[in-house]
Z-matrix of the N, CA and C atoms (Angstrom, degrees):
N
C 1 1.445
C 2 1.653 1 113.48
N 3 1.329 2 114.38 1 -46.18
C 4 1.398 3 116.62 2 176.81
C 5 1.525 4 117.85 3 -65.30
N 6 1.394 5 110.67 4 -31.91
C 7 1.525 6 115.10 5 178.08
C 8 1.568 7 108.35 6 -69.83
N 9 1.267 8 117.05 7 -37.35
C 10 1.495 9 122.26 8 177.89
C 11 1.526 10 110.47 9 -60.66
N 12 1.340 11 112.52 10 -47.81
C 13 1.473 12 119.11 11 -179.90
C 14 1.483 13 111.32 12 -62.76
N 15 1.313 14 116.57 13 -48.32
C 16 1.418 15 120.25 14 178.82
C 17 1.577 16 113.37 15 -61.00
N 18 1.340 17 116.81 16 -36.96
C 19 1.406 18 122.78 17 177.59
C 20 1.550 19 110.53 18 -66.46
N 21 1.333 20 118.14 19 -41.48
C 22 1.454 21 120.02 20 177.17
C 23 1.500 22 113.76 21 -66.34
N 24 1.394 23 118.30 22 -37.40
C 25 1.448 24 123.62 23 177.04
C 26 1.603 25 108.13 24 -65.84
N 27 1.347 26 115.28 25 -42.71
C 28 1.447 27 115.87 26 177.61
C 29 1.421 28 117.54 27 -61.45
N 30 1.389 29 115.08 28 -43.81
C 31 1.434 30 120.30 29 174.73
C 32 1.499 31 111.73 30 -57.36
N 33 1.291 32 114.76 31 -47.80
C 34 1.465 33 122.49 32 179.41
C 35 1.519 34 112.03 33 -55.12
N 36 1.356 35 115.21 34 -50.85
C 37 1.519 36 120.37 35 177.99
C 38 1.443 37 113.11 36 -59.77
N 39 1.315 38 117.33 37 -45.22
C 40 1.501 39 120.39 38 -179.58
C 41 1.499 40 108.96 39 -62.36
N 42 1.274 41 120.82 40 -40.68
C 43 1.458 42 124.87 41 174.41
C 44 1.550 43 114.16 42 -57.75
N 45 1.321 44 111.81 43 -41.76
C 46 1.495 45 116.18 44 179.77
C 47 1.578 46 109.35 45 -72.25
N 48 1.298 47 118.79 46 -34.77
C 49 1.470 48 120.41 47 -177.95
C 50 1.589 49 105.46 48 -69.51
N 51 1.343 50 118.28 49 -37.59
C 52 1.406 51 116.59 50 -178.29
C 53 1.552 52 108.65 51 -66.61
N 54 1.266 53 122.48 52 -38.34
C 55 1.507 54 126.58 53 179.62
C 56 1.570 55 106.58 54 -66.29
N 57 1.301 56 117.01 55 -48.22
C 58 1.373 57 121.74 56 -179.82
C 59 1.549 58 111.70 57 -60.97
N 60 1.308 59 119.49 58 -37.95
C 61 1.454 60 124.18 59 176.04
C 62 1.421 61 111.74 60 -61.73
N 63 1.317 62 116.46 61 -44.96
C 64 1.517 63 120.56 62 176.97
C 65 1.452 64 115.55 63 -61.95
N 66 1.290 65 116.48 64 -44.71
C 67 1.435 66 125.84 65 176.46
C 68 1.540 67 107.37 66 -61.01
N 69 1.376 68 114.46 67 -46.95
C 70 1.428 69 117.14 68 -178.68
C 71 1.495 70 117.09 69 -60.92
N 72 1.418 71 113.38 70 -34.12
C 73 1.488 72 119.75 71 173.72
C 74 1.504 73 110.82 72 -60.34
N 75 1.321 74 116.02 73 -46.10
C 76 1.482 75 119.46 74 -179.19
C 77 1.465 76 112.62 75 -60.06
N 78 1.362 77 112.52 76 -43.40
C 79 1.573 78 116.97 77 -178.81
C 80 1.555 79 109.70 78 -68.47
N 81 1.274 80 117.96 79 -34.09
C 82 1.477 81 121.12 80 -179.85
C 83 1.533 82 107.13 81 -70.21
N 84 1.353 83 120.40 82 -34.79
C 85 1.353 84 122.69 83 179.83
C 86 1.551 85 109.64 84 -71.56
N 87 1.228 86 118.86 85 -40.03
C 88 1.522 87 124.69 86 175.74
C 89 1.575 88 109.25 87 -62.20
N 90 1.305 89 113.54 88 -48.13
C 91 1.506 90 117.90 89 179.23
C 92 1.543 91 112.15 90 -53.64
N 93 1.394 92 111.24 91 -50.49
C 94 1.431 93 119.13 92 -176.65
C 95 1.500 94 112.14 93 -65.17
N 96 1.375 95 119.87 94 -35.19
C 97 1.409 96 124.68 95 175.29
C 98 1.531 97 112.22 96 -65.56
N 99 1.368 98 114.32 97 -44.25
C 100 1.486 99 121.18 98 -179.13
C 101 1.507 100 112.35 99 -60.35
N 102 1.388 101 116.53 100 -33.61
C 103 1.481 102 116.47 101 -177.66
C 104 1.559 103 109.82 102 -65.07
N 105 1.323 104 120.89 103 -21.47
C 106 1.411 105 121.47 104 179.31
C 107 1.537 106 115.03 105 -72.97
N 108 1.383 107 115.09 106 -17.56
C 109 1.451 108 117.97 107 -176.99
C 110 1.490 109 109.16 108 -67.45
N 111 1.327 110 118.58 109 130.20
C 112 1.427 111 124.36 110 -178.92
C 113 1.597 112 109.76 111 88.51
N 114 1.320 113 119.12 112 -12.85
C 115 1.494 114 120.09 113 176.92
C 116 1.590 115 107.21 114 -104.82
N 117 1.276 116 114.75 115 -44.25
C 118 1.465 117 118.00 116 175.09
C 119 1.508 118 109.52 117 -88.31
N 120 1.281 119 119.23 118 99.92
C 121 1.510 120 121.91 119 -166.79
C 122 1.516 121 107.86 120 -115.76
N 123 1.368 122 123.35 121 -7.08
C 124 1.461 123 123.26 122 -179.71
C 125 1.511 124 108.71 123 -120.09
N 126 1.311 125 110.52 124 151.65
C 127 1.590 126 117.24 125 171.70
C 128 1.546 127 103.51 126 -101.76
N 129 1.294 128 116.41 127 123.70
C 130 1.465 129 120.70 128 -172.07
C 131 1.563 130 104.74 129 -141.81
N 132 1.397 131 117.34 130 95.11
C 133 1.419 132 120.55 131 179.57
C 134 1.525 133 114.21 132 -86.77
N 135 1.333 134 120.64 133 5.56
C 136 1.437 135 125.95 134 -175.76
C 137 1.503 136 111.99 135 -61.78
N 138 1.318 137 114.41 136 145.77
C 139 1.464 138 121.63 137 171.09
C 140 1.535 139 108.38 138 -68.59
N 141 1.290 140 115.34 139 135.37
C 142 1.481 141 121.00 140 175.82
C 143 1.531 142 111.25 141 -145.93
N 144 1.354 143 115.59 142 132.65
C 145 1.470 144 116.78 143 170.64
C 146 1.494 145 111.81 144 -64.48
N 147 1.271 146 114.48 145 143.53
C 148 1.519 147 117.21 146 175.56
C 149 1.491 148 110.47 147 -148.46
N 150 1.330 149 117.78 148 160.37
C 151 1.473 150 121.20 149 178.58
C 152 1.549 151 110.36 150 -61.67
N 153 1.350 152 112.11 151 158.51
C 154 1.429 153 118.15 152 178.86
C 155 1.512 154 106.08 153 -138.08
N 156 1.305 155 119.71 154 136.84
C 157 1.430 156 126.02 155 -11.61
C 158 1.528 157 110.42 156 -77.19
N 159 1.361 158 113.61 157 -174.55
C 160 1.485 159 126.78 158 -179.21
C 161 1.528 160 113.27 159 54.96
N 162 1.277 161 112.75 160 37.60
C 163 1.515 162 119.48 161 173.49
C 164 1.527 163 110.30 162 -75.92
N 165 1.277 164 118.56 163 153.61
C 166 1.411 165 122.99 164 179.23
C 167 1.602 166 107.17 165 -161.59
N 168 1.319 167 110.45 166 158.95
C 169 1.472 168 120.37 167 170.50
C 170 1.571 169 107.54 168 -80.67
N 171 1.299 170 119.85 169 161.60
C 172 1.448 171 119.67 170 169.97
C 173 1.571 172 109.61 171 -51.52
N 174 1.351 173 117.45 172 142.47
C 175 1.429 174 121.82 173 -169.79
C 176 1.508 175 111.02 174 -59.54
N 177 1.362 176 122.50 175 -26.58
C 178 1.463 177 121.39 176 -177.48
C 179 1.504 178 112.16 177 -75.14
N 180 1.302 179 119.23 178 -6.68
C 181 1.458 180 121.34 179 -178.50
C 182 1.541 181 112.12 180 -122.29
N 183 1.345 182 113.78 181 160.27
C 184 1.435 183 117.89 182 172.91
C 185 1.541 184 111.76 183 153.89
N 186 1.320 185 114.14 184 -172.79
C 187 1.465 186 121.30 185 176.64
C 188 1.459 187 107.15 186 -132.35
N 189 1.385 188 114.10 187 -170.89
C 190 1.464 189 115.58 188 -173.09
C 191 1.551 190 113.30 189 -62.19
N 192 1.338 191 116.73 190 -34.57
C 193 1.432 192 120.87 191 -179.64
C 194 1.505 193 111.47 192 -67.72
N 195 1.366 194 119.90 193 -33.78
C 196 1.432 195 121.53 194 176.86
C 197 1.562 196 112.22 195 -62.31
N 198 1.276 197 115.64 196 -34.33
C 199 1.512 198 120.71 197 174.50
C 200 1.575 199 106.94 198 -53.42
N 201 1.311 200 111.67 199 -52.25
C 202 1.544 201 120.37 200 -172.59
C 203 1.619 202 105.91 201 -67.80
N 204 1.231 203 119.71 202 -45.29
C 205 1.462 204 123.44 203 -178.24
C 206 1.478 205 113.83 204 -59.18
N 207 1.356 206 111.58 205 -44.59
C 208 1.533 207 120.84 206 179.52
C 209 1.516 208 111.11 207 -67.57
N 210 1.331 209 112.54 208 -38.36
C 211 1.508 210 117.83 209 -177.17
C 212 1.521 211 111.26 210 -66.83
N 213 1.365 212 111.65 211 -40.35
C 214 1.465 213 118.86 212 -179.94
C 215 1.466 214 110.33 213 -64.16
N 216 1.406 215 116.62 214 -43.87
C 217 1.438 216 117.22 215 179.35
C 218 1.518 217 115.40 216 -63.90
N 219 1.340 218 112.45 217 -48.72
C 220 1.537 219 118.36 218 -173.93
C 221 1.507 220 110.78 219 -77.15
N 222 1.382 221 121.46 220 -33.28
C 223 1.406 222 122.83 221 -174.52
C 224 1.547 223 114.65 222 -93.74
N 225 1.336 224 115.81 223 -32.00
C 226 1.455 225 119.28 224 -175.67
C 227 1.537 226 114.95 225 -122.00
N 228 1.376 227 114.69 226 -3.85
C 229 1.509 228 117.91 227 -178.60
C 230 1.455 229 112.10 228 67.89
N 231 1.318 230 122.44 229 22.87
C 232 1.380 231 128.21 230 -178.49
C 233 1.564 232 109.55 231 -109.70
N 234 1.314 233 115.23 232 124.11
C 235 1.456 234 123.12 233 -178.08
C 236 1.538 235 110.04 234 -93.84
N 237 1.326 236 118.85 235 98.16
C 238 1.436 237 119.42 236 -178.00
C 239 1.585 238 114.89 237 -66.59
N 240 1.344 239 110.18 238 -26.65
C 241 1.451 240 113.68 239 178.30
C 242 1.468 241 112.27 240 -61.45
N 243 1.379 242 116.38 241 -43.27
C 244 1.418 243 120.68 242 178.46
C 245 1.594 244 116.24 243 -81.06
N 246 1.306 245 113.72 244 -31.60
C 247 1.494 246 117.84 245 173.83
C 248 1.483 247 114.89 246 -64.98
N 249 1.396 248 112.55 247 -46.56
C 250 1.456 249 116.11 248 -179.83
C 251 1.532 250 109.83 249 -67.86
N 252 1.340 251 116.38 250 -42.67
C 253 1.436 252 117.60 251 -174.62
C 254 1.604 253 109.37 252 -67.05
N 255 1.314 254 119.87 253 -34.36
C 256 1.448 255 120.11 254 179.80
C 257 1.523 256 109.56 255 -72.45
N 258 1.287 257 116.30 256 -37.63
C 259 1.454 258 118.21 257 179.43
C 260 1.642 259 108.34 258 -71.90
N 261 1.188 260 119.35 259 -32.63
C 262 1.416 261 123.92 260 178.11
C 263 1.515 262 110.96 261 -70.57
N 264 1.340 263 117.15 262 -37.12
C 265 1.520 264 118.08 263 175.32
C 266 1.501 265 111.72 264 -65.18
N 267 1.281 266 118.97 265 -36.87
C 268 1.412 267 123.55 266 -178.34
C 269 1.588 268 114.21 267 -85.03
N 270 1.333 269 117.49 268 -22.70
C 271 1.472 270 123.20 269 -175.18
C 272 1.471 271 113.56 270 -136.12
N 273 1.318 272 119.60 271 36.96
C 274 1.437 273 124.36 272 -172.76
C 275 1.539 274 115.67 273 -48.70
N 276 1.261 275 110.89 274 -43.49
C 277 1.562 276 119.42 275 177.21
C 278 1.478 277 116.17 276 -58.79
N 279 1.355 278 116.58 277 -18.36
C 280 1.474 279 117.96 278 -175.91
C 281 1.533 280 107.88 279 -93.79
N 282 1.348 281 118.96 280 -8.05
C 283 1.408 282 121.55 281 174.75
C 284 1.521 283 116.28 282 -92.57
N 285 1.382 284 116.85 283 154.22
C 286 1.477 285 119.41 284 -179.59
C 287 1.521 286 109.82 285 -52.74
N 288 1.317 287 118.74 286 153.54
C 289 1.389 288 128.52 287 179.43
C 290 1.615 289 109.64 288 -119.70
N 291 1.395 290 112.76 289 30.76
C 292 1.446 291 120.65 290 -179.00
C 293 1.464 292 118.41 291 -61.64
N 294 1.366 293 116.25 292 -22.08
C 295 1.463 294 119.51 293 -168.01
C 296 1.549 295 111.85 294 -112.95
N 297 1.393 296 117.77 295 4.33
C 298 1.411 297 122.31 296 173.56
C 299 1.597 298 110.58 297 75.25
N 300 1.322 299 118.71 298 18.72
C 301 1.421 300 118.81 299 177.27
C 302 1.479 301 113.15 300 -77.23
N 303 1.330 302 114.55 301 147.84
C 304 1.459 303 124.12 302 -178.03
C 305 1.634 304 106.00 303 -97.48
N 306 1.258 305 118.72 304 -19.65
C 307 1.474 306 121.55 305 -176.48
C 308 1.534 307 105.36 306 -154.34
N 309 1.397 308 116.06 307 164.30
C 310 1.387 309 120.42 308 175.61
C 311 1.537 310 115.14 309 -63.60
N 312 1.338 311 115.29 310 150.11
C 313 1.487 312 121.80 311 177.74
C 314 1.503 313 107.61 312 -126.29
N 315 1.280 314 120.25 313 107.27
C 316 1.498 315 122.11 314 -178.98
C 317 1.454 316 116.07 315 -69.20
N 318 1.380 317 118.90 316 2.45
C 319 1.505 318 119.84 317 174.58
C 320 1.431 319 111.07 318 -90.69
N 321 1.273 320 120.52 319 -20.63
C 322 1.471 321 119.62 320 -171.77
C 323 1.567 322 112.08 321 -138.79
N 324 1.202 323 124.94 322 -16.76
C 325 1.470 324 121.95 323 -172.82
C 326 1.493 325 114.71 324 -64.47
N 327 1.310 326 116.65 325 -33.52
C 328 1.500 327 123.36 326 176.92
C 329 1.595 328 110.90 327 -72.67
N 330 1.321 329 117.73 328 -14.30
C 331 1.401 330 123.40 329 -177.80
C 332 1.493 331 113.04 330 -100.69
N 333 1.329 332 116.99 331 14.43
C 334 1.443 333 121.71 332 175.74
C 335 1.568 334 110.57 333 -116.29
N 336 1.382 335 113.34 334 125.07
C 337 1.370 336 121.66 335 -174.05
C 338 1.512 337 114.65 336 -51.61
N 339 1.372 338 114.80 337 -45.42
C 340 1.473 339 121.43 338 -178.56
C 341 1.508 340 111.47 339 -61.61
N 342 1.345 341 118.79 340 -32.87
C 343 1.464 342 120.23 341 177.61
C 344 1.422 343 111.91 342 -72.85
N 345 1.387 344 120.18 343 -40.28
C 346 1.415 345 122.25 344 173.43
C 347 1.535 346 114.14 345 -61.56
N 348 1.318 347 116.39 346 -35.13
C 349 1.416 348 121.62 347 179.00
C 350 1.521 349 107.91 348 -64.11
N 351 1.298 350 115.50 349 -46.74
C 352 1.525 351 121.61 350 179.19
C 353 1.504 352 109.30 351 -59.69
N 354 1.265 353 115.03 352 -49.56
C 355 1.471 354 118.31 353 -178.44
C 356 1.577 355 113.83 354 -60.15
N 357 1.336 356 112.99 355 -47.49
C 358 1.492 357 119.46 356 176.87
C 359 1.481 358 111.85 357 -55.37
N 360 1.316 359 114.58 358 -51.41
C 361 1.504 360 121.46 359 178.60
C 362 1.540 361 110.76 360 -58.51
N 363 1.282 362 117.39 361 -44.63
C 364 1.460 363 117.62 362 -179.94
C 365 1.557 364 112.51 363 -65.45
N 366 1.346 365 112.98 364 -26.65
C 367 1.527 366 116.99 365 175.01
C 368 1.566 367 111.91 366 -75.08
N 369 1.272 368 117.44 367 -9.94
C 370 1.439 369 120.75 368 -177.14
C 371 1.528 370 113.52 369 82.54
N 372 1.313 371 117.07 370 22.83
C 373 1.488 372 119.73 371 -178.04
C 374 1.577 373 114.40 372 -92.34
N 375 1.315 374 118.70 373 1.36
C 376 1.486 375 121.02 374 -178.39
C 377 1.546 376 107.76 375 -70.74
N 378 1.343 377 110.81 376 138.42
C 379 1.438 378 118.08 377 170.48
C 380 1.512 379 109.00 378 -132.42
N 381 1.307 380 119.49 379 174.67
C 382 1.466 381 121.40 380 -174.90
C 383 1.497 382 111.67 381 -67.31
N 384 1.282 383 118.77 382 139.37
C 385 1.421 384 127.29 383 175.54
C 386 1.593 385 102.60 384 -78.24
N 387 1.343 386 114.40 385 134.26
C 388 1.463 387 117.22 386 -175.36
C 389 1.560 388 105.59 387 -140.00
N 390 1.303 389 111.56 388 162.41
C 391 1.513 390 120.02 389 168.88
C 392 1.440 391 118.55 390 -104.27
N 393 1.451 392 112.76 391 10.54
C 394 1.443 393 117.43 392 -176.30
C 395 1.498 394 107.71 393 -101.72
N 396 1.317 395 117.72 394 129.63
C 397 1.471 396 121.77 395 -178.05
C 398 1.520 397 111.74 396 -57.00
N 399 1.373 398 113.37 397 -35.27
C 400 1.511 399 116.68 398 -172.58
C 401 1.589 400 111.76 399 -68.80
N 402 1.347 401 114.61 400 -16.42
C 403 1.448 402 120.08 401 179.67
C 404 1.538 403 113.04 402 -77.98
N 405 1.283 404 119.10 403 -6.27
C 406 1.458 405 123.55 404 -174.78
C 407 1.540 406 108.88 405 -111.55
N 408 1.356 407 113.93 406 121.05
C 409 1.489 408 121.67 407 -177.85
C 410 1.589 409 110.07 408 -108.59
N 411 1.317 410 113.70 409 157.22
C 412 1.487 411 116.32 410 179.93
C 413 1.472 412 111.49 411 -60.25
N 414 1.375 413 115.67 412 133.45
C 415 1.405 414 117.15 413 -178.44
C 416 1.567 415 111.60 414 97.54
N 417 1.310 416 120.46 415 -16.70
C 418 1.469 417 121.11 416 176.24
C 419 1.502 418 108.85 417 -61.88
N 420 1.332 419 116.04 418 149.58
C 421 1.462 420 123.86 419 175.18
C 422 1.505 421 106.44 420 -110.93
N 423 1.399 422 112.83 421 135.68
C 424 1.479 423 119.65 422 -176.04
C 425 1.540 424 101.37 423 -132.91
N 426 1.380 425 109.77 424 132.26
C 427 1.484 426 117.48 425 170.30
C 428 1.569 427 107.69 426 -110.20
N 429 1.317 428 109.94 427 150.43
C 430 1.487 429 119.21 428 -177.82
C 431 1.498 430 110.77 429 -149.96
N 432 1.264 431 116.51 430 174.33
C 433 1.485 432 124.49 431 177.06
C 434 1.570 433 108.80 432 -110.19
N 435 1.249 434 118.18 433 116.54
C 436 1.468 435 124.49 434 173.92
C 437 1.483 436 108.87 435 -90.91
N 438 1.370 437 118.28 436 127.11
C 439 1.472 438 118.55 437 -176.68
C 440 1.553 439 111.82 438 -56.58
N 441 1.372 440 116.77 439 139.58
C 442 1.540 441 119.34 440 12.24
C 443 1.523 442 111.90 441 -85.94
N 444 1.272 443 120.23 442 -29.29
C 445 1.485 444 117.36 443 -179.78
C 446 1.557 445 109.67 444 -168.09
N 447 1.333 446 117.36 445 45.75
C 448 1.396 447 120.35 446 -174.16
C 449 1.556 448 110.00 447 -99.16
N 450 1.269 449 114.83 448 132.53
C 451 1.536 450 117.00 449 178.11
C 452 1.527 451 110.69 450 -74.66
N 453 1.286 452 116.42 451 142.11
C 454 1.421 453 124.38 452 -174.31
C 455 1.537 454 108.46 453 -143.51
N 456 1.349 455 114.88 454 149.83
C 457 1.478 456 117.44 455 177.98
C 458 1.544 457 107.67 456 -138.67
N 459 1.272 458 116.93 457 146.79
C 460 1.471 459 125.41 458 -174.85
C 461 1.539 460 108.02 459 -147.44
N 462 1.362 461 112.16 460 157.78
C 463 1.473 462 123.78 461 177.90
C 464 1.493 463 107.76 462 -106.67
N 465 1.324 464 113.99 463 130.31
C 466 1.468 465 119.13 464 -179.88
C 467 1.592 466 104.85 465 -73.87
N 468 1.313 467 114.52 466 135.89
C 469 1.492 468 122.94 467 -177.09
C 470 1.588 469 108.41 468 -89.88
N 471 1.380 470 113.36 469 172.70
C 472 1.462 471 119.17 470 175.67
C 473 1.564 472 104.33 471 -97.13
N 474 1.365 473 118.36 472 -3.82
C 475 1.545 474 117.11 473 176.48
C 476 1.477 475 109.80 474 -92.61
N 477 1.273 476 115.42 475 154.71
C 478 1.500 477 120.19 476 -176.51
C 479 1.595 478 107.87 477 -130.56
N 480 1.332 479 109.52 478 156.67
C 481 1.555 480 114.48 479 172.50
C 482 1.507 481 107.65 480 -76.67
N 483 1.222 482 114.71 481 175.52
C 484 1.491 483 122.88 482 178.42
C 485 1.624 484 108.07 483 -62.40
N 486 1.269 485 114.78 484 -35.16
C 487 1.479 486 120.22 485 178.23
C 488 1.566 487 113.45 486 -79.04
N 489 1.319 488 118.38 487 2.20
C 490 1.409 489 123.16 488 176.24
C 491 1.527 490 118.64 489 86.21
N 492 1.377 491 113.40 490 12.16
C 493 1.472 492 118.41 491 -179.42
C 494 1.591 493 104.51 492 -89.24
N 495 1.385 494 115.43 493 135.00
C 496 1.383 495 123.94 494 178.33
C 497 1.513 496 107.24 495 -65.56
N 498 1.285 497 118.67 496 138.31
C 499 1.476 498 124.75 497 168.87
C 500 1.428 499 108.11 498 -74.73
N 501 1.431 500 114.74 499 165.45
C 502 1.455 501 119.61 500 175.93
C 503 1.503 502 107.14 501 -128.13
N 504 1.397 503 115.44 502 152.38
C 505 1.448 504 119.46 503 176.34
C 506 1.508 505 103.34 504 -112.64
N 507 1.314 506 115.77 505 127.90
C 508 1.466 507 120.79 506 -174.28
C 509 1.566 508 110.24 507 -163.31
N 510 1.335 509 116.24 508 171.49
C 511 1.519 510 119.30 509 167.98
C 512 1.554 511 104.49 510 -123.97
N 513 1.340 512 111.74 511 108.22
C 514 1.418 513 116.68 512 -176.99
C 515 1.540 514 111.11 513 -107.71
N 516 1.340 515 116.64 514 9.65
C 517 1.414 516 118.67 515 175.64
C 518 1.490 517 114.77 516 146.21
N 519 1.283 518 118.58 517 -9.92
C 520 1.495 519 121.25 518 -178.65
C 521 1.542 520 112.18 519 -134.66
N 522 1.316 521 116.01 520 28.76
C 523 1.512 522 117.87 521 -177.70
C 524 1.502 523 109.38 522 97.29
N 525 1.290 524 113.69 523 171.63
C 526 1.544 525 120.06 524 177.48
C 527 1.479 526 109.82 525 -68.81
N 528 1.368 527 113.71 526 126.98
C 529 1.468 528 123.64 527 179.74
C 530 1.534 529 112.22 528 -133.95
N 531 1.348 530 119.60 529 154.31
C 532 1.385 531 126.23 530 172.19
C 533 1.583 532 106.76 531 -106.71
N 534 1.298 533 117.87 532 115.49
C 535 1.428 534 114.87 533 -169.46
C 536 1.610 535 110.55 534 -145.90
N 537 1.314 536 114.64 535 160.37
C 538 1.504 537 120.43 536 176.23
C 539 1.483 538 107.82 537 -90.18
N 540 1.383 539 114.10 538 78.00
C 541 1.501 540 118.94 539 179.35
C 542 1.501 541 112.16 540 -135.48
N 543 1.340 542 119.57 541 21.12
C 544 1.440 543 122.50 542 -177.96
C 545 1.532 544 112.89 543 -55.53
N 546 1.280 545 117.02 544 -40.09
C 547 1.455 546 118.44 545 -173.13
C 548 1.620 547 114.40 546 -111.49
N 549 1.312 548 109.01 547 18.86
C 550 1.470 549 118.35 548 179.43
C 551 1.543 550 112.84 549 -67.56
N 552 1.341 551 113.85 550 -36.70
C 553 1.496 552 119.62 551 -172.19
C 554 1.510 553 110.13 552 -122.37
N 555 1.318 554 116.98 553 156.83
C 556 1.365 555 123.88 554 179.60
C 557 1.588 556 111.69 555 -63.59
N 558 1.379 557 114.35 556 119.34
C 559 1.461 558 118.89 557 -178.44
C 560 1.487 559 112.02 558 -74.79
N 561 1.296 560 118.56 559 140.47
C 562 1.482 561 123.15 560 179.01
C 563 1.554 562 110.90 561 -112.45
N 564 1.355 563 116.71 562 -22.86
C 565 1.451 564 118.93 563 177.18
C 566 1.473 565 111.51 564 -165.17
N 567 1.310 566 121.66 565 161.13
C 568 1.480 567 130.02 566 179.50
C 569 1.469 568 106.35 567 -139.99
N 570 1.388 569 114.42 568 133.63
C 571 1.429 570 119.60 569 -173.06
C 572 1.605 571 106.03 570 -133.58
N 573 1.280 572 114.82 571 144.59
C 574 1.488 573 121.52 572 169.21
C 575 1.509 574 109.63 573 -133.23
N 576 1.260 575 115.44 574 130.12
C 577 1.572 576 121.76 575 179.91
C 578 1.535 577 106.10 576 -63.96
N 579 1.271 578 113.70 577 132.47
C 580 1.506 579 117.80 578 174.15
C 581 1.450 580 112.82 579 -118.66
């Protein structure tokens, strides 16, 4: 009887630890994104050669994807430049061909929203797109289309508006910001790290 009770308690505790670890990953991602506010002050979509792996633009510049890449590195120890590049090398035909490339380019592929979408979906991180604020958790990644038809990505924050809408951390044109803009644009995908 005691062994059964101990087994049940252990199973319960392991389940709680897994949930806490997932939530912790989201909060670490948010914290790492928030650190960029006030440091990344320019929107710079230009192509730039960079070291590989762990290449980056100067911290004061970047686009929406750079917020994500930097947060993954600092908060989770994951280098999306390397992860996306390696996945594209092995599975190039599964990635969008919007730019006329014949092969992966480790300088830019991780800086394109559509490539991050493909990588996150291939990792099994896709969840249902919703219009309910409660369905978005800190650290979730949301892609959307900014008019006229520009792909954008943002990290759901742990802060909320007075109305209960989660803020997002992103760079939509004026550097990294934390804003109440989660539902401003048409969502195209929703991801949660598992």
